[in-house]
ChimeraX commands (.cxc) that place a marker at each C-alpha (Angstrom):
marker #1 position 1.55,12.98,0.28 radius 0.5
marker #1 position 5.18,13.47,-0.63 radius 0.5
marker #1 position 7.78,10.74,-0.94 radius 0.5
marker #1 position 10.36,11.16,1.84 radius 0.5
marker #1 position 12.48,8.04,1.16 radius 0.5
marker #1 position 11.46,5.79,-1.71 radius 0.5
marker #1 position 13.73,2.89,-0.72 radius 0.5
marker #1 position 12.24,2.82,2.79 radius 0.5
marker #1 position 8.69,3.47,1.53 radius 0.5
marker #1 position 8.39,6.56,3.76 radius 0.5
marker #1 position 5.95,9.36,2.98 radius 0.5
marker #1 position 5.31,12.80,4.47 radius 0.5
marker #1 position 1.62,13.61,4.78 radius 0.5
marker #1 position -0.60,16.21,6.33 radius 0.5
marker #1 position -2.97,15.57,9.23 radius 0.5
marker #1 position -6.38,14.70,7.80 radius 0.5
marker #1 position -5.02,13.66,4.40 radius 0.5
marker #1 position -6.93,10.86,2.68 radius 0.5
marker #1 position -4.73,8.08,1.31 radius 0.5
marker #1 position -5.96,5.65,-1.36 radius 0.5
marker #1 position -4.26,2.34,-2.15 radius 0.5
marker #1 position -5.22,0.49,-5.35 radius 0.5
marker #1 position -3.91,-2.98,-6.20 radius 0.5
marker #1 position -4.47,-4.91,-9.43 radius 0.5
marker #1 position -3.37,-8.49,-10.10 radius 0.5
marker #1 position -2.23,-10.24,-13.28 radius 0.5
marker #1 position -1.77,-13.99,-13.88 radius 0.5
marker #1 position -2.62,-14.92,-10.28 radius 0.5
marker #1 position -5.68,-15.39,-8.14 radius 0.5
marker #1 position -6.17,-11.99,-6.49 radius 0.5
marker #1 position -5.41,-12.24,-2.77 radius 0.5
marker #1 position -4.15,-9.09,-1.11 radius 0.5
marker #1 position -4.02,-8.66,2.66 radius 0.5
marker #1 position -3.15,-5.60,4.70 radius 0.5
marker #1 position -2.53,-4.37,8.21 radius 0.5
marker #1 position -3.01,-0.65,8.87 radius 0.5
marker #1 position -1.99,0.36,12.38 radius 0.5
marker #1 position -4.39,-1.74,14.51 radius 0.5
marker #1 position -6.78,-2.91,11.77 radius 0.5
marker #1 position -6.41,-5.65,9.16 radius 0.5
marker #1 position -8.28,-7.03,6.19 radius 0.5
marker #1 position -8.14,-8.06,2.56 radius 0.5
marker #1 position -8.79,-6.25,-0.70 radius 0.5
marker #1 position -10.87,-7.63,-3.55 radius 0.5
marker #1 position -9.80,-6.92,-7.14 radius 0.5
marker #1 position -10.68,-3.30,-7.91 radius 0.5
marker #1 position -11.51,-2.47,-4.26 radius 0.5
marker #1 position -9.36,0.41,-2.98 radius 0.5
marker #1 position -8.18,0.81,0.58 radius 0.5
marker #1 position -8.91,4.38,1.63 radius 0.5
marker #1 position -7.99,5.84,5.01 radius 0.5
marker #1 position -7.64,9.27,6.59 radius 0.5
marker #1 position -4.50,10.09,8.53 radius 0.5
marker #1 position -5.13,11.29,12.07 radius 0.5
marker #1 position -2.15,12.56,14.04 radius 0.5
marker #1 position -4.05,12.19,17.33 radius 0.5
marker #1 position -4.48,8.42,16.90 radius 0.5
marker #1 position -1.39,7.32,14.91 radius 0.5
marker #1 position 1.74,9.24,14.00 radius 0.5
marker #1 position 3.22,7.73,12.03 radius 0.5
marker #1 position 0.75,5.31,10.47 radius 0.5
marker #1 position 2.11,1.95,9.33 radius 0.5
marker #1 position 0.74,-0.08,6.44 radius 0.5
marker #1 position 1.85,-3.60,5.53 radius 0.5
marker #1 position 0.53,-5.14,2.32 radius 0.5
marker #1 position 0.77,-8.85,1.50 radius 0.5
marker #1 position 0.69,-10.00,-2.12 radius 0.5
marker #1 position -0.26,-13.70,-2.24 radius 0.5
marker #1 position 0.49,-15.63,-5.43 radius 0.5
marker #1 position -0.92,-18.75,-7.07 radius 0.5
marker #1 position 0.26,-20.60,-10.15 radius 0.5
marker #1 position 3.61,-21.30,-11.74 radius 0.5
marker #1 position 5.51,-18.10,-11.10 radius 0.5
marker #1 position 4.49,-15.44,-13.61 radius 0.5
marker #1 position 1.99,-13.57,-11.44 radius 0.5
marker #1 position 2.27,-9.88,-10.61 radius 0.5
marker #1 position 0.57,-7.16,-8.60 radius 0.5
marker #1 position 0.59,-3.45,-9.39 radius 0.5
marker #1 position 0.11,-1.06,-6.48 radius 0.5
marker #1 position -0.64,2.65,-6.63 radius 0.5
marker #1 position -0.77,4.90,-3.55 radius 0.5
marker #1 position -2.07,8.46,-3.81 radius 0.5
marker #1 position -2.83,11.27,-1.40 radius 0.5
marker #1 position -3.77,14.87,-2.07 radius 0.5
marker #1 position -4.26,15.81,-5.75 radius 0.5
marker #1 position -1.14,17.23,-7.37 radius 0.5
marker #1 position 1.28,15.58,-4.96 radius 0.5
marker #1 position 3.45,12.47,-5.31 radius 0.5
marker #1 position 2.13,9.08,-6.40 radius 0.5
marker #1 position 3.80,5.80,-5.46 radius 0.5
marker #1 position 3.63,2.99,-8.05 radius 0.5
marker #1 position 5.35,-0.38,-8.01 radius 0.5
marker #1 position 5.00,-3.81,-9.61 radius 0.5
marker #1 position 5.59,-6.88,-7.43 radius 0.5
marker #1 position 6.48,-10.00,-9.40 radius 0.5
marker #1 position 6.03,-13.53,-8.11 radius 0.5
marker #1 position 9.55,-14.85,-8.81 radius 0.5
marker #1 position 8.57,-18.30,-7.50 radius 0.5
marker #1 position 7.67,-17.17,-3.97 radius 0.5
marker #1 position 4.17,-17.67,-2.53 radius 0.5
marker #1 position 3.86,-14.26,-0.84 radius 0.5
marker #1 position 5.62,-10.90,-0.80 radius 0.5
marker #1 position 5.17,-8.19,1.83 radius 0.5
marker #1 position 5.94,-4.50,1.65 radius 0.5
marker #1 position 5.81,-1.95,4.46 radius 0.5
marker #1 position 4.88,1.72,4.19 radius 0.5
marker #1 position 5.24,4.55,6.72 radius 0.5
marker #1 position 3.10,7.70,6.62 radius 0.5
marker #1 position 4.67,10.47,8.74 radius 0.5
marker #1 position 2.35,13.35,9.57 radius 0.5
marker #1 position 3.97,16.76,9.42 radius 0.5
marker #1 position 2.28,20.09,10.06 radius 0.5
marker link #1:1,2 radius 0.2
marker link #1:2,3 radius 0.2
marker link #1:3,4 radius 0.2
marker link #1:4,5 radius 0.2
marker link #1:5,6 radius 0.2
marker link #1:6,7 radius 0.2
marker link #1:7,8 radius 0.2
marker link #1:8,9 radius 0.2
marker link #1:9,10 radius 0.2
marker link #1:10,11 radius 0.2
marker link #1:11,12 radius 0.2
marker link #1:12,13 radius 0.2
marker link #1:13,14 radius 0.2
marker link #1:14,15 radius 0.2
marker link #1:15,16 radius 0.2
marker link #1:16,17 radius 0.2
marker link #1:17,18 radius 0.2
marker link #1:18,19 radius 0.2
marker link #1:19,20 radius 0.2
marker link #1:20,21 radius 0.2
marker link #1:21,22 radius 0.2
marker link #1:22,23 radius 0.2
marker link #1:23,24 radius 0.2
marker link #1:24,25 radius 0.2
marker link #1:25,26 radius 0.2
marker link #1:26,27 radius 0.2
marker link #1:27,28 radius 0.2
marker link #1:28,29 radius 0.2
marker link #1:29,30 radius 0.2
marker link #1:30,31 radius 0.2
marker link #1:31,32 radius 0.2
marker link #1:32,33 radius 0.2
marker link #1:33,34 radius 0.2
marker link #1:34,35 radius 0.2
marker link #1:35,36 radius 0.2
marker link #1:36,37 radius 0.2
marker link #1:37,38 radius 0.2
marker link #1:38,39 radius 0.2
marker link #1:39,40 radius 0.2
marker link #1:40,41 radius 0.2
marker link #1:41,42 radius 0.2
marker link #1:42,43 radius 0.2
marker link #1:43,44 radius 0.2
marker link #1:44,45 radius 0.2
marker link #1:45,46 radius 0.2
marker link #1:46,47 radius 0.2
marker link #1:47,48 radius 0.2
marker link #1:48,49 radius 0.2
marker link #1:49,50 radius 0.2
marker link #1:50,51 radius 0.2
marker link #1:51,52 radius 0.2
marker link #1:52,53 radius 0.2
marker link #1:53,54 radius 0.2
marker link #1:54,55 radius 0.2
marker link #1:55,56 radius 0.2
marker link #1:56,57 radius 0.2
marker link #1:57,58 radius 0.2
marker link #1:58,59 radius 0.2
marker link #1:59,60 radius 0.2
marker link #1:60,61 radius 0.2
marker link #1:61,62 radius 0.2
marker link #1:62,63 radius 0.2
marker link #1:63,64 radius 0.2
marker link #1:64,65 radius 0.2
marker link #1:65,66 radius 0.2
marker link #1:66,67 radius 0.2
marker link #1:67,68 radius 0.2
marker link #1:68,69 radius 0.2
marker link #1:69,70 radius 0.2
marker link #1:70,71 radius 0.2
marker link #1:71,72 radius 0.2
marker link #1:72,73 radius 0.2
marker link #1:73,74 radius 0.2
marker link #1:74,75 radius 0.2
marker link #1:75,76 radius 0.2
marker link #1:76,77 radius 0.2
marker link #1:77,78 radius 0.2
marker link #1:78,79 radius 0.2
marker link #1:79,80 radius 0.2
marker link #1:80,81 radius 0.2
marker link #1:81,82 radius 0.2
marker link #1:82,83 radius 0.2
marker link #1:83,84 radius 0.2
marker link #1:84,85 radius 0.2
marker link #1:85,86 radius 0.2
marker link #1:86,87 radius 0.2
marker link #1:87,88 radius 0.2
marker link #1:88,89 radius 0.2
marker link #1:89,90 radius 0.2
marker link #1:90,91 radius 0.2
marker link #1:91,92 radius 0.2
marker link #1:92,93 radius 0.2
marker link #1:93,94 radius 0.2
marker link #1:94,95 radius 0.2
marker link #1:95,96 radius 0.2
marker link #1:96,97 radius 0.2
marker link #1:97,98 radius 0.2
marker link #1:98,99 radius 0.2
marker link #1:99,100 radius 0.2
marker link #1:100,101 radius 0.2
marker link #1:101,102 radius 0.2
marker link #1:102,103 radius 0.2
marker link #1:103,104 radius 0.2
marker link #1:104,105 radius 0.2
marker link #1:105,106 radius 0.2
marker link #1:106,107 radius 0.2
marker link #1:107,108 radius 0.2
marker link #1:108,109 radius 0.2
marker link #1:109,110 radius 0.2
marker link #1:110,111 radius 0.2
marker link #1:111,112 radius 0.2
view
């Protein structure tokens, strides 16, 4: 996985590449939801989301992650997205800032 456009959360990946998304929470009840192409679910604390890119079924693949907050406003989530060893890693911290939920969208383009 290589970062194509950081501001747009766009990545260039190879067909068959395994992508792993890890999310950790701090000062909030952990509630992370996601939608990956046509599937959806939630992630428990310490439970990674791992998926394999398949150009025949989805090109590009779209991932939306929802970070749900509880409490007074000092909660945060740290996300880390990795692909093939030795390539780029995406890391970001999402802070509550007095909103109940934040969403971010990621695009995984498959290139030969």
